[in-house]
N, C-alpha and C positions, 0 to 999 in steps of 0.2 A: 263619615259620616265628621261632624263636626268634635272636634276635641278641647277641650278644656282643661288650664293649667293650675297648680292647689300644688302648696310645699303641707308636707306628712314630717312630725317626728319621725322619726325609727333609729331603729337602739337595735345593736346588734353588738347580743353575746356570744361567748366559746364556751360551750359545752362540753368539754373532752372530746373528740376529732373534729367537734361540728360546731357553725357559723348556724345562729339562727337569728330571725329581725324580725322586728314583731313593732309595728305601731299600733298604741291604743287609742288612735282617731279612730280604725278601723277596725281594733280586736280583731288585728289579723295577723297571724305567722307566718313562715316560709324554714324552713333547715337547706344546708348545704355545707358540702366537705368543705367550701371557701370561703372564706368573706365577699369575694368576689359574687359568687354565687347564691349566696342567701339574699344578698342585693337581686342581683338581676332576677331569681327568682319571687321577690317582694315585689318587685315593676313589674312581673305578669301577672301574678295574683289578684292585684289592685285593678287591673287595666278588669280582669277576669271578672273581680268582686261590682266593678259597675259596670261591666255589660250584662250582667243577670238583674243587677237590680235593674235596670233601665228595663230589661227583656220583660221581668216581671213586673211593670209600673210600681216599684214600690220603692222607688230614689229617699221621697221624700220621709218615708218611716221610718227605711232604713240607718236615713242618719240623723235624722232629732234625734232618734232613739240612742245614738253614737254621741249627741251632743254636739252636732253639726249648726250653726242657724244659718237663719237663709237672710241673704241680706241684695235687694236689690236684685234679684232671680239666681241670683247665687246663694253655693253653699258656705260658708267658712267652716276648715276641722279648727276643734276645739284647739283653744291657743298655751302650750305647756309656756307654764310661767317660772317652773323653777325646775334643777332639778342637779341631785350633789350624794355623793358617798352619805350616809349615815352608817355610825356605831351604834351597838346596842348591845345590850347581857340580860340574860337570857339565865331560866333557871338552867344547869348542866345535863342531861339528858344520853346514854344510853340504849342503843339499839338490840 
């Protein structure tokens, strides 16, 4: 099968003892015990995601619903235009 290359923004966060890899462009997340494991699992999940939408014949619908643009018979993921840490003040709450 012919392969297509593209770049995605992937965020990896540490939550407790786990690492979570997430990409907004695919609304897809994976978890691992290490940074590398989360990253590797994410790569596997991306491959499975594209295999499934291809097999089901829903590539156009799935990607356009996720904000991808089709140009010259290729799909381009949404572009991240900024990322930063913001501070917020909210009312104090008690659990």
